[in-house]
Steps between C-alpha positions, in 0.01 A plus 500: 500500500481699176153530349598368159616174659135412554428555130794278402390213725139529382603500135705183550213339691261579214730385219679212680793566269793743541527583129128579462487694827805707407345581162176603670694732732722634218819407686776245440470146630819529715360816664178321589689199633721722716197682640319177593816369667532825703142469623551136600823582686333792680212278612721191547254279308459362148205647313536281191615150417724558196563131430161449335366618165292704537641619832287431807402738778601388849281534808701808602454631146121466523497698827723769345285523184172525694648783709648671193158516335356658815782755509447585133128553561572728798748700291247545219233605745733750668602650165140525379369657822777760525470577128127566543580746779776667296266583209636218278848660480669159472191296424477215251238250393571156354211334316484149351299408190495229238643607161161509329352728766803727469430539129126562543378657825824650635559796263183691592538419870865602515438827314235599755719390793814690395290811439347469847819409688800629299744471793454124536748274320309223324650154449341219299567128534351257249459125531255214525239507775707250700812715466315816602351320799850393607637853458219638715568244772865611498382865512687567175181662368239708682190388308421275205200459272339158512165325474314436823459126457876455445602673822616328819287693749694360797804698385358805321245773551338646191267763360270437203579746219280384212278225356651329197285320244628185328392513134463213256706614200432371148637585156257685273547225240356228726156398357364425848471877551203501262293315763586745776464847346278642774765427765801653329686780679672780315812680617279797595282271712809392692638852545162620627441190717188407304519133593174414669273579204672236284563215741527164325353197682784280622356189329556664158875477557454134400470617138880527518566160660667362186709813440873513583560711813796731560570500874741657746729282714332263744651685798322825408164597646358574154560137399294378796222744416501394135473129578236567764280685251528220243411239760193699597395460138567125534819455295878499541687754287723350231829696531672584173766706676592584859726797572558759774470794260151652467615718209595188305169331575306810394686533168460130421127528575479802272657297220241223535716226656265444791275656763615633835410690815620858545480736802303808398775727639731366230247602234415837657854620573711299256506752210409219262491569127242230414231317689335158473147437634443495875234329712415547868376174649213529744664335798661613825826333388526744207639771726760538772620767741825681431670590827797687641669269751759566769659302780311481828643712785688708242445876521324628190653838420308805377640456145385135502152600616490775238606258226222260597240777493623614158475143368139487617420833335667421168369145465145586596 
């Protein structure tokens, strides 16, 4: 059976729709349909029930898909191991990150990596944390950057690359700042990791209990952290706006439309023109571990290990 047949069946299993799967594979729908039919005739079983919408996977299809994922993993491992031996002649590395991390931490990391390993072809895949997790399970990416508490540790191994601080972010025009001057962090404080000397007691967050909050989507880890911190100060945040885009939240905070929580890596590496006022809350929930995650039992190539080490060096 041709190798690409496995990719075609897996794409259809993931999308449950011929049109979407064909678009994902960059082929025509008739070509995909013909390929699936060939596989089913060769195996003398039906892999999909086409009479439903979305299409359903048959029992034979589930067995085929489970095996196809194992074959794909073995192929990736073989390619990575032989490439390591061959001095990276045909080596590549595929990394997954969320869009905001791509625009902040990636440039410095990638510059150092390409200088260190110029022969390695670098590929980047962006998406939500759930999408990146799915790609890693399918072995479509080698490693992805996540937060430790988000990760399914039954499926993935990981290495901690940095500690990320969650900052309370407030417009300079907010009069509440006048009560909290001794706790205010400057941009230089953040760049130089001068957090501990200006920790703000968590109970003082309650000064902002009546303020409108700008929050990320409920599915994102930062949302859970934000709500958790407010509850520790004995109030529920009043959301003025909820969106997936951290850049939008930051700019709206800057303009005085509400208060928000911002990862310090966004501030440090975001090349921001203007800054509001930042506070570091004195609580264990005000920080989280950034990690590089990869599928268990998946060979971690030398370029992947190098990339992880470079991330640690750059971010720390």
